[in-house]
N, C-alpha and C positions, 0 to 999 in steps of 0.2 A: 504494500500499499504507500501511496504518494504522498507525503502531505505537502501542503504551502507554505509558504515560509510565515505567514500570516499565523498560521494554525500552529506549525511547530515552535513559534515563539511562545502562545499561551502556553502552548503544553510543558515547555521549558519553565516557563514563570510560573505553573502551577505543582509543577514540581519541586521547584525552589521554595516555595511560599510555602509547603506542606510538609516536606521532609528535609531536616536539618542535618546533612550526611555525618558534619565531623560528632554532634553531640549523641547522634547514635553509635557512631565509633568508639564513642567516649564510655558510651554505658554499656558496649558490648563489649572494649578491651581491660575496663575498672576491675573487674571481679578475677582476672584470671592473672596466675605468675608467669613471671619472666618463661620458666618452664615451657609451663600450656601453650604462651603464645609461642616459642619458636616452634613447639609441636607442630601448632597450626599454621603457622607459617612456612614451613617444611612441608606438609600437607597439601598445601595448596600448591605450592609449586613443582610438586610431583604430579599433582593432576592437570596442573593448565602451565604445562614448559612453553617459555619466549619462543616463539619462530618469528623470522624476519618474512612477511609477506611480499612477494614482489608480483 
């Protein structure tokens, strides 16, 4: 589905207003120990390897 520029801008603004990503991440990681965080980061990296798309 292709969205027009105006519609996309409205969608982006709505997402930004309703979701503060920084606060969400703080809440998500605040209660994690450094070991838990490292395990989660390693697991994510293994499941989502970085690759350059040509």
